[in-house]
NUNU-73790 format. One record per residue (C-alpha): x, y, z; residue in three letters; residue number from 0. Coordinates in steps of 0.001 Angstrom, whole numbers, plus 524288, in hexadecimal, padded with zeros to 5 digits. Example, Ala and Ser with C-alpha at 12.3 -4.5 7.8 and 13.67 -1.06 7.14 Angstrom:
<firos>
+-------+-------+-------+-----+-----+
:     X :     Y :     Z :  aa :   i :
+-------+-------+-------+-----+-----+
: 8300C : 7EE6C : 81E78 : ALA :   0 :
: 83566 : 7FBDC : 81BE4 : SER :   1 :
+-------+-------+-------+-----+-----+
</firos>
This chain:
<firos>
+-------+-------+-------+-----+-----+
:     X :     Y :     Z :  aa :   i :
+-------+-------+-------+-----+-----+
: 8009F : 7FEA6 : 7FEF7 : MET :   0 :
: 80555 : 80C6F : 7FBE4 : LYS :   1 :
: 80818 : 81635 : 807E1 : ASN :   2 :
: 7FC3D : 821AD : 802E2 : TYR :   3 :
: 7F4EC : 817D9 : 802BA : LEU :   4 :
: 7F905 : 81155 : 810F4 : LYS :   5 :
: 7F731 : 82072 : 814F9 : LYS :   6 :
: 7EBBF : 825DC : 8100A : THR :   7 :
: 7E49A : 817F4 : 81610 : ILE :   8 :
: 7EB29 : 81F9D : 823D9 : LYS :   9 :
: 7E678 : 8294A : 81F56 : ILE :  10 :
: 7D905 : 8273E : 81DE9 : LEU :  11 :
: 7D67C : 81F3E : 82A10 : VAL :  12 :
: 7DE8C : 8295D : 832C4 : LEU :  13 :
: 7D435 : 8325A : 82B51 : SER :  14 :
: 7C86C : 82A44 : 8314D : LEU :  15 :
: 7CBA4 : 828AF : 83FBB : PHE :  16 :
: 7CD7B : 837CA : 83D9E : THR :  17 :
: 7BEFC : 83AB7 : 8372C : VAL :  18 :
: 7B94D : 82E86 : 84180 : SER :  19 :
: 7BE67 : 8349F : 84F75 : SER :  20 :
: 7B9A6 : 841E1 : 849BB : LEU :  21 :
: 7AC76 : 83F5E : 847EF : MET :  22 :
: 7A24B : 8395B : 84FB0 : ALA :  23 :
: 7A19F : 829DC : 84EA8 : GLN :  24 :
: 79411 : 824E3 : 85270 : SER :  25 :
: 79691 : 817B1 : 84BD8 : SER :  26 :
: 7A6E1 : 8168B : 84BAC : SER :  27 :
: 7AE3A : 809ED : 84F6A : ILE :  28 :
: 7B09A : 80BB6 : 85D7E : PHE :  29 :
: 79F45 : 80C39 : 85ED7 : LYS :  30 :
: 798B3 : 7FFEE : 8665A : LYS :  31 :
: 79197 : 7F99C : 85B14 : HIS :  32 :
: 788A0 : 7ED94 : 85CD2 : ASP :  33 :
: 78F63 : 7E258 : 85BB7 : ALA :  34 :
: 791F8 : 7E239 : 84FA8 : TYR :  35 :
: 78E93 : 7E9DD : 8431A : GLN :  36 :
: 78735 : 7E475 : 83729 : THR :  37 :
: 78AE3 : 7E6F5 : 82995 : LEU :  38 :
: 77EBB : 7F34A : 82A23 : SER :  39 :
: 784DF : 7F974 : 835AE : GLN :  40 :
: 793B8 : 7F57F : 83122 : ILE :  41 :
: 790F5 : 800F5 : 82528 : TRP :  42 :
: 78632 : 805EB : 827FE : GLU :  43 :
: 77ECF : 80097 : 81C2D : LEU :  44 :
: 77328 : 805C7 : 82407 : GLU :  45 :
: 76F95 : 814D7 : 8220E : PRO :  46 :
: 76AFE : 81488 : 83150 : GLU :  47 :
: 77857 : 8116F : 83607 : ILE :  48 :
: 77F3D : 81932 : 8309A : THR :  49 :
: 78A21 : 82027 : 8372D : SER :  50 :
: 79120 : 829C8 : 82E57 : GLY :  51 :
: 79D67 : 82C91 : 82787 : THR :  52 :
: 7AAAB : 82D68 : 82DB9 : PHE :  53 :
: 7A8D7 : 8236D : 83865 : LEU :  54 :
: 7B2DF : 81871 : 83CA1 : ILE :  55 :
: 7AA45 : 809D3 : 83D33 : THR :  56 :
: 7ADF5 : 7FDA3 : 83EDF : ALA :  57 :
: 7B07D : 7F681 : 83306 : TYR :  58 :
: 7B5DE : 7E955 : 8328B : LYS :  59 :
: 7BB5B : 7E1B9 : 83F96 : PRO :  60 :
: 7C345 : 7E8B9 : 84A5D : THR :  61 :
: 7CA77 : 7DF8B : 8531E : TYR :  62 :
: 7D4E6 : 7DB55 : 85A68 : VAL :  63 :
: 7D95D : 7CC65 : 85652 : LEU :  64 :
: 7E3EB : 7CB32 : 86439 : LEU :  65 :
: 7E64A : 7BD95 : 85F2B : PHE :  66 :
: 7E70E : 7B832 : 8515E : ARG :  67 :
: 7EDCC : 7AC09 : 84DF6 : PHE :  68 :
: 7F332 : 7A93A : 83EE0 : SER :  69 :
: 7F461 : 79BF8 : 83B84 : SER :  70 :
: 800B7 : 79E6B : 830E7 : HIS :  71 :
: 80DC1 : 7A7B4 : 8389E : ARG :  72 :
: 80EAC : 7B287 : 8300F : ARG :  73 :
: 81A6B : 7B6BE : 82922 : GLU :  74 :
: 817A9 : 7C667 : 829DF : VAL :  75 :
: 824CD : 7CE33 : 824B9 : PRO :  76 :
: 8271F : 7D9E5 : 82A5C : PHE :  77 :
: 82E02 : 7E891 : 824E4 : GLU :  78 :
: 836B3 : 7E87E : 8309C : GLN :  79 :
: 83C70 : 7DEFC : 83D1A : VAL :  80 :
: 848BB : 7DF80 : 84111 : PRO :  81 :
: 8533C : 7DCF9 : 83826 : VAL :  82 :
: 85A97 : 7D225 : 840EF : ASP :  83 :
: 84F1E : 7C8E1 : 83F3E : GLU :  84 :
: 84A61 : 7C8F8 : 8325B : VAL :  85 :
: 8499C : 7CF34 : 82583 : THR :  86 :
: 83E7C : 7D914 : 82156 : SER :  87 :
: 838EB : 7CE16 : 816F2 : ASP :  88 :
: 83A3F : 7C4DD : 81F13 : ASP :  89 :
: 82CF7 : 7C063 : 82780 : PRO :  90 :
: 82B87 : 7BF2B : 8348D : ILE :  91 :
: 821C6 : 7B410 : 839EA : GLN :  92 :
: 81803 : 7BA08 : 8430F : LEU :  93 :
: 81026 : 7B48C : 84C78 : ASP :  94 :
: 80466 : 7ACC8 : 8492C : ASN :  95 :
: 7FB8D : 7B3C2 : 8548B : ILE :  96 :
: 7FA90 : 7C20E : 85353 : GLU :  97 :
: 7ED0A : 7CC38 : 85498 : ALA :  98 :
: 7E6E3 : 7D3EC : 848C4 : THR :  99 :
: 7DF89 : 7DF39 : 84AEB : MET : 100 :
: 7D56E : 7E59A : 842B2 : GLN : 101 :
: 7D043 : 7F25E : 84346 : PHE : 102 :
: 7C4AE : 7F9D5 : 836B8 : SER : 103 :
: 7BDCD : 804D9 : 836D5 : PHE : 104 :
: 7B5AE : 80B29 : 82AB0 : LYS : 105 :
: 7B12D : 8176D : 82A6C : THR : 106 :
: 7A5C0 : 81D28 : 8200B : LYS : 107 :
: 7A94F : 82694 : 81719 : LEU : 108 :
: 79C5A : 82857 : 80E87 : ILE : 109 :
: 79041 : 825E3 : 81197 : GLN : 110 :
: 78202 : 82510 : 8080D : ARG : 111 :
: 7890F : 82255 : 7FC97 : ILE : 112 :
: 77FD8 : 81F28 : 7F1A4 : PHE : 113 :
: 7759B : 81F35 : 7F9FC : GLY : 114 :
: 77A35 : 81812 : 8076F : ASN : 115 :
: 78A50 : 8123E : 803B0 : GLY : 116 :
: 794A7 : 81577 : 80AD8 : ALA : 117 :
: 7A3BF : 81709 : 8097B : LEU : 118 :
: 7AB17 : 812A0 : 81457 : TRP : 119 :
: 7B994 : 8133D : 81717 : MET : 120 :
: 7BE71 : 8049B : 81E46 : GLY : 121 :
: 7CB58 : 801AC : 825CF : TYR : 122 :
: 7D136 : 7F4E0 : 82A7F : THR : 123 :
: 7DDE0 : 7F180 : 830CE : GLN : 124 :
: 7E390 : 7E3EC : 8368F : LYS : 125 :
: 7EF9A : 7E3FC : 83C04 : SER : 126 :
: 7F5D2 : 7D6B0 : 8413E : TYR : 127 :
: 7FDFB : 7D831 : 84E93 : TRP : 128 :
: 80815 : 7CEF2 : 84FCF : GLN : 129 :
: 8060F : 7D2C8 : 85FC2 : VAL : 130 :
: 80AAC : 7C53A : 8651C : TYR : 131 :
: 8162E : 7C4E4 : 85E8C : ASN : 132 :
: 8220C : 7C9DC : 867D7 : GLY : 133 :
: 82C03 : 7C64C : 85ED0 : GLU : 134 :
: 82AE2 : 7D002 : 853CE : TYR : 135 :
: 824C0 : 7DACA : 85B9E : SER : 136 :
: 815F8 : 7DAE2 : 859B0 : ARG : 137 :
: 815D1 : 7DEB9 : 84B40 : PRO : 138 :
: 808E5 : 7E1F7 : 84522 : PHE : 139 :
: 809AA : 7D5EA : 83AF3 : ARG : 140 :
: 80151 : 7DD5C : 82F44 : GLU : 141 :
: 7F475 : 7E779 : 82ECC : THR : 142 :
: 7ECFC : 7E939 : 82491 : ASN : 143 :
: 7E4F7 : 7F5C2 : 81FF3 : TYR : 144 :
: 7D9BE : 7F6CA : 81AAA : GLU : 145 :
: 7D2C7 : 8020B : 815BB : PRO : 146 :
: 7C84E : 801D5 : 80D3D : GLU : 147 :
: 7BB17 : 809A2 : 80569 : ILE : 148 :
: 7AE1E : 802D9 : 8066F : ILE : 149 :
: 7A039 : 8064F : 8008A : PHE : 150 :
: 795DD : 800AB : 8060F : ASN : 151 :
: 78866 : 801C8 : 80221 : TYR : 152 :
: 77BD1 : 7FC22 : 80923 : PRO : 153 :
: 772F6 : 7F2B7 : 8031E : VAL : 154 :
: 767A9 : 7EA24 : 8045C : LYS : 155 :
: 7642E : 7DE4E : 7FBF9 : PHE : 156 :
: 7673C : 7CFE6 : 7FEF4 : ASN : 157 :
: 77186 : 7C5E8 : 7F838 : PHE : 158 :
: 77118 : 7B878 : 7F7C2 : LEU : 159 :
: 7684A : 7B8CC : 80389 : GLY : 160 :
: 772E6 : 7C38B : 809CC : LEU : 161 :
: 76CF0 : 7D031 : 80C8E : LYS : 162 :
: 77738 : 7DA07 : 807BC : ALA : 163 :
: 77B25 : 7E67D : 8100C : LYS : 164 :
: 7859E : 7ED0C : 806C0 : MET : 165 :
: 78DEF : 7EE37 : 7FD7D : LEU : 166 :
: 79A83 : 7F5C1 : 7FB7B : GLY : 167 :
: 7A6C2 : 7F692 : 7F36A : PHE : 168 :
: 7B3F4 : 7FD9C : 7FB35 : GLY : 169 :
: 7C3A1 : 7FB8B : 7F82B : PHE : 170 :
: 7CB80 : 7F662 : 80235 : ASN : 171 :
: 7DA55 : 7F86C : 80411 : HIS : 172 :
: 7E0E7 : 7EE29 : 80BD6 : GLN : 173 :
: 7F030 : 7EB18 : 80F25 : SER : 174 :
: 7F79E : 7EAA4 : 81B01 : ASN : 175 :
: 7FE6E : 7F6AD : 818D9 : GLY : 176 :
: 80D7F : 7F389 : 81403 : ARG : 177 :
: 813A3 : 7F710 : 8070E : GLU : 178 :
: 81EBD : 7F758 : 7FF45 : GLY : 179 :
: 823EA : 7E749 : 802BB : HIS : 180 :
: 81D8B : 7DDE2 : 7FF20 : LYS : 181 :
: 816C1 : 7DB4F : 80BC2 : PHE : 182 :
: 80CBD : 7E5D3 : 80860 : THR : 183 :
: 7FE8A : 7E0B8 : 8071C : ARG : 184 :
: 7F379 : 7EA9F : 80077 : SER : 185 :
: 7E7C5 : 7E838 : 7F767 : TRP : 186 :
: 7DB67 : 7F219 : 7F581 : ASN : 187 :
: 7CD73 : 7EB56 : 7F069 : ARG : 188 :
: 7C28C : 7EDE5 : 7EBBD : PHE : 189 :
: 7B5BF : 7E9FE : 7F354 : ILE : 190 :
: 7A986 : 7E5EB : 7F243 : MET : 191 :
: 7A0F5 : 7E172 : 7FD7F : HIS : 192 :
: 79407 : 7DF12 : 8011C : ALA : 193 :
: 78CC0 : 7DC3A : 80E2F : GLY : 194 :
: 7815F : 7D5E6 : 813F6 : PHE : 195 :
: 77D29 : 7D293 : 8220E : GLU : 196 :
: 77275 : 7CDF0 : 8280E : ASP : 197 :
: 76C3F : 7D06D : 83778 : LYS : 198 :
: 77960 : 7C6BC : 83C7C : GLN : 199 :
: 7842F : 7C4B5 : 83191 : TRP : 200 :
: 78A3D : 7CF63 : 8268C : SER : 201 :
: 791AD : 7CA01 : 81AB0 : LEU : 202 :
: 79ACF : 7D41D : 813DD : LEU : 203 :
: 79FD5 : 7CF5D : 804AC : VAL : 204 :
: 7AAFC : 7D46D : 7FE0B : ARG : 205 :
: 7B1FE : 7D266 : 7F2E3 : THR : 206 :
: 7BDEE : 7DB20 : 7ED31 : TRP : 207 :
: 7C68C : 7DE4B : 7E27F : VAL : 208 :
: 7D53A : 7E1EA : 7E568 : ALA : 209 :
: 7DDE4 : 7EC36 : 7DFE4 : ALA : 210 :
: 7E9F7 : 7F181 : 7DE7F : GLU : 211 :
: 7F065 : 7E38B : 7E31F : ILE : 212 :
: 7FFEF : 7E6ED : 7E14A : THR : 213 :
: 80511 : 7E0A3 : 7EC3F : GLU : 214 :
: 7FF7F : 7D32B : 7F018 : ASN : 215 :
: 7F80C : 7CEB3 : 7E44E : SER : 216 :
: 7F18F : 7C1FD : 7E7ED : ASP : 217 :
: 7EB19 : 7CB4C : 7F5AF : ILE : 218 :
: 7DD5E : 7C5E0 : 7F168 : GLU : 219 :
: 7DF07 : 7B867 : 7EF66 : ASP : 220 :
: 7E3D6 : 7B935 : 7FEE5 : TYR : 221 :
: 7D9E3 : 7C437 : 80399 : MET : 222 :
: 7D0F1 : 7C129 : 7FB82 : GLY : 223 :
: 7C779 : 7C67F : 7F13D : ARG : 224 :
: 7BB20 : 7C54C : 7FA42 : ALA : 225 :
: 7B658 : 7C3D7 : 804E0 : ASP : 226 :
: 7A9FE : 7C4DE : 8106C : ALA : 227 :
: 7A958 : 7C702 : 81E59 : THR : 228 :
: 79AAB : 7C025 : 823D4 : PHE : 229 :
: 79929 : 7C434 : 8315D : ASN : 230 :
: 78DAC : 7BF05 : 83B25 : TYR : 231 :
: 78A46 : 7C4FC : 8478E : ARG : 232 :
: 7869F : 7BAB5 : 852BE : LEU : 233 :
: 78042 : 7C412 : 85EAD : ASN : 234 :
: 78CD4 : 7C943 : 862E9 : LYS : 235 :
: 79768 : 7C267 : 859B9 : HIS : 236 :
: 79C4B : 7C360 : 84BD2 : LEU : 237 :
: 79F5D : 7B98D : 842D6 : LEU : 238 :
: 7A6C0 : 7BDA7 : 8365C : THR : 239 :
: 7AC61 : 7B530 : 82B72 : LEU : 240 :
: 7B26F : 7BA80 : 8218A : LYS : 241 :
: 7B841 : 7B2B2 : 814E3 : ALA : 242 :
: 7C1D0 : 7B9EB : 80905 : GLN : 243 :
: 7C472 : 7B4B9 : 7FD3A : HIS : 244 :
: 7CF11 : 7B6A1 : 7F208 : SER : 245 :
: 7C24D : 7AFDA : 7E90F : LEU : 246 :
: 7CD5C : 7A9DA : 7E16B : ARG : 247 :
: 7C99B : 79939 : 7E541 : PHE : 248 :
: 7D4A5 : 79461 : 7DABA : ASP : 249 :
: 7DF64 : 78D7B : 7E3EC : GLY : 250 :
: 7E967 : 797C4 : 7E302 : ASP : 251 :
: 7DF8A : 7A4B4 : 7E5F0 : ASN : 252 :
: 7D67A : 79F1A : 7EF1C : ASN : 253 :
: 7D941 : 7A2C1 : 7FDBF : TYR : 254 :
: 7D030 : 7AB60 : 80615 : GLY : 255 :
: 7CD64 : 7ACCF : 81602 : SER : 256 :
: 7C33D : 7AB2B : 81FC0 : ILE : 257 :
: 7C100 : 7B546 : 82E75 : GLU : 258 :
: 7B8A8 : 7B1EC : 837F4 : VAL : 259 :
: 7B72A : 7BB61 : 842C6 : ASP : 260 :
: 7AFEA : 7B949 : 84F02 : TRP : 261 :
: 7A9D6 : 7C5E2 : 85694 : ALA : 262 :
: 7A667 : 7C2FC : 8638C : PHE : 263 :
: 7A19B : 7C9CE : 8710E : PRO : 264 :
: 7AC19 : 7C947 : 87B5C : ILE : 265 :
: 7A6D9 : 7D2D4 : 8853E : TYR : 266 :
: 79EF6 : 7E162 : 883AA : GLY : 267 :
: 7A288 : 7E6E8 : 876CE : ASN : 268 :
: 7B263 : 7DDE1 : 8777A : LEU : 269 :
: 7AFF2 : 7D405 : 86BA2 : LYS : 270 :
: 7BA4D : 7C7DD : 8691B : GLY : 271 :
: 7BE86 : 7C5D0 : 85919 : TYR : 272 :
: 7C0AE : 7B81B : 85533 : PHE : 273 :
: 7C76C : 7B80D : 846AC : GLN : 274 :
: 7CAB1 : 7AABC : 83F56 : PHE : 275 :
: 7D025 : 7AC42 : 831EC : PHE : 276 :
: 7D62E : 7A2B5 : 82811 : PRO : 277 :
: 7DD93 : 7A572 : 8191C : GLY : 278 :
: 7E193 : 7B060 : 813A4 : TYR : 279 :
: 7E455 : 7BF1C : 81460 : GLY : 280 :
: 7E52E : 7C258 : 8244D : ASP : 281 :
: 7ED31 : 7CE19 : 8223E : ALA : 282 :
: 7F261 : 7D407 : 81600 : MET : 283 :
: 802B6 : 7D110 : 815E1 : ILE : 284 :
: 7FDB0 : 7C24F : 816F5 : ASP : 285 :
: 7F227 : 7C025 : 80F75 : TYR : 286 :
: 7F6B7 : 7B5C8 : 8087B : ASP : 287 :
: 7FA7C : 7ACEF : 813E0 : GLN : 288 :
: 7EECB : 7A44C : 81B29 : ILE : 289 :
: 7ED31 : 7A4EC : 82847 : HIS : 290 :
: 7E169 : 79E90 : 832B5 : THR : 291 :
: 7E125 : 7A920 : 83CC3 : ILE : 292 :
: 7D90B : 7A93A : 847C7 : GLY : 293 :
: 7D627 : 7B74E : 85090 : GLY : 294 :
: 7D222 : 7BAF9 : 85F56 : ILE : 295 :
: 7CF7A : 7C886 : 862EF : GLY : 296 :
: 7C3AC : 7D35A : 86416 : ILE : 297 :
: 7BE6D : 7DAF9 : 85B73 : VAL : 298 :
: 7B9AA : 7E76B : 85DA9 : PHE : 299 :
: 7AF3F : 7E99F : 85241 : SER : 300 :
: 7A8B9 : 7E0F1 : 84934 : GLY : 301 :
: 7A0B4 : 7E03D : 83D38 : THR : 302 :
: 79471 : 7D8E2 : 839F2 : LEU : 303 :
+-------+-------+-------+-----+-----+
</firos>
């Protein structure tokens, strides 16, 4: 990713925080909500639940997995290491157990487009922390950044027996922030999506076309060309199943992943979080390596 693009993203994120802190945030990310929000609440698809523009609200789950175990040791190169230990091109074998943190938010930029349509900006950041690795000073081995622009339009019709709630498209950038060497990971996507929901569940289906893949030409085969996320609410529990696939079914490019998440009550507003992931594309740095991962922690905002 180029320097100017990195600076632009940082400025946009800082601007969002600054603007939002100066405005009365009646529907902020920190405000208590009833259990888990529905798809209609998250994207304000009904006129009576529209909260206005430039307010920071929850997007993808924000969580901390205190213990996350991977079936394979990750060999991740670092840019700077002690000269007497290993050269900069040699991999450092890291621990199987680490902590993972994700925070995510969005804000509505423009509303009432073509009637009830809205333009949103979202940002998600996920970091992988070798907090239990004292040998190498507990480093952050990888951080993935994902800013995006999303247009949503509320709809109401039945499709194959499912109640459609929204259609939309967006532009998504994802990278690990590294540049200038062979360990950079970056791609841009034009995404189309459709959302369905009923009383206790929601389904979001997405497909995309990648653009400007110059550094990792095979990233679509491992991180997919489409995904589907199914959420089911059972009392105070939220179960999530996400499947991602390359949409190539021959022997060489048939890759994908499945992620199962379970948010459950512990005490008061405190919610536990369990995650299970087998497949490819967990982190961008090793997107072409298969992993089976299990983690446990806490979640601060969940979605339905």
